[in-house]
C-alpha atoms as one frame of an Amber mdcrd trajectory, in Angstrom:
protein
  23.474   5.469   9.976  19.869   4.301   9.163  19.936   2.487   5.834  16.947
   1.787   3.614  16.287  -0.296   0.678  14.114   1.818  -1.612  13.300   2.975
  -5.145  15.195   5.767  -6.896  13.237   7.250  -9.826  14.672   7.576 -13.225
  13.292   7.943 -16.785  11.488  10.709 -18.490   8.067  12.276 -17.914   5.327
   9.622 -17.802   7.921   6.863 -18.534   9.123   5.922 -14.998  11.992   3.509
 -14.466  13.177   2.744 -10.957  16.522   1.600  -9.430  16.387  -0.454  -6.336
  19.075   1.042  -4.076  20.511   0.829  -0.666  20.828   4.289   0.700  21.143
   6.510   3.950  17.592   7.314   4.927  18.616  11.031   5.150  19.459  11.326
   1.605  17.074  12.474  -1.154  14.904   9.947  -3.031  17.053  10.208  -6.268
  20.133  11.398  -4.418  23.335   9.677  -3.302  22.932   5.895  -2.648  25.367
   3.298  -1.262  24.672   0.562  -3.747  22.455  -0.310  -6.682  20.664  -3.642
  -5.967  18.396  -3.921  -9.017  15.746  -2.426 -11.199  11.991  -2.055 -11.432
  10.155  -1.117 -14.705   6.378  -0.578 -13.970   5.619  -0.287 -17.717   6.259
  -3.896 -18.323   3.476  -6.557 -17.815   3.053  -7.975 -14.317   4.113 -11.503
 -15.326   7.256 -10.322 -17.229  10.552 -11.465 -15.714  12.236  -8.177 -16.529
   9.784  -6.066 -14.500  11.689  -6.597 -11.249  15.342  -7.541 -11.186  17.316
  -7.779  -8.027  20.754  -9.044  -6.881  19.302 -11.304  -4.098  22.761 -11.994
  -2.578  23.378  -8.246  -2.010  19.744  -7.543  -0.899  20.314 -10.308   1.682
  23.488  -8.688   2.771  21.818  -5.295   3.358  18.958  -6.909   5.117  21.379
  -8.651   7.465  23.102  -5.451   8.247  19.839  -3.777   9.309  18.583  -2.022
   6.258  14.813  -1.537   6.267  12.928  -1.989   2.965  10.171   0.464   2.044
   6.633  -0.885   1.653   6.975  -1.360  -2.197  10.483  -3.026  -1.961   9.051
  -5.269   0.843   6.383  -6.459  -1.538   9.004  -7.368  -4.126  10.970  -9.256
  -1.426   7.713 -11.152  -0.499   7.144 -12.115  -4.125  10.779 -13.289  -4.372
  10.322 -15.295  -1.131  12.854 -13.416   0.984  10.357 -12.121   3.467   7.088
 -13.247   4.980   3.973 -11.454   4.168   2.720  -9.468   7.199  -0.900  -9.282
   7.948  -2.388  -6.179   6.308  -5.828  -5.666   7.747  -7.605  -2.460   8.090
 -10.476  -3.549  10.366 -12.024  -0.109  10.718 -12.069   0.454   6.958 -15.710
  -0.696   6.537 -17.112   1.055   9.660 -18.995   4.260   8.844 -17.951   7.559
  10.303 -19.696   9.540  13.062 -21.663  11.711  10.614 -22.760   8.756   8.507
 -24.153   6.788  11.509 -26.042   9.909  12.680 -27.606  10.322   9.222 -28.503
   6.641   9.137 -30.307   6.927  12.472 -32.244  10.022  11.250 -33.254   8.245
   8.116 -34.406   5.219  10.121 -36.445   7.474  12.444 -38.071   9.233   9.419
 -38.917   5.946   7.879 -40.434   4.652  11.062 -42.516   7.787  11.577 -43.782
   7.596   7.949 -44.751   3.848   8.367 -46.697   4.477  11.631 -49.716   6.165
  10.004 -49.961   3.606   7.321 -50.041   0.854   9.817 -52.658   2.634  11.910
 -54.903   3.084   8.893 -54.516  -0.577   7.903 -55.458  -1.558  11.473 -58.624
   0.576  11.316 -60.101  -1.246   8.228
């Protein structure tokens, strides 16, 4: 059985409240879970102690049995010092796409063509 440590949503519309749970990965997001490990309230300020509460002993147990945390829960564990922060680098993020590079080349060629007659007139004088 593939277990995950993930968030299960609760609360009403536009007032989310999450439970941090250990569950079978095949179960629905808010469905059956194996154990409740803590809570997360995103409406509280980021520096509040009550924003994320976890039973670290039980989380450690589930991690030792092979449970994989989701991205958000992994960040909570990094903040708590239970995991090391992996390198998150999107090196191709700033590289423009194929169409954008083509447009840039066309624009440079037009600017070069427009500047050529001006230079020729300046040289003639």
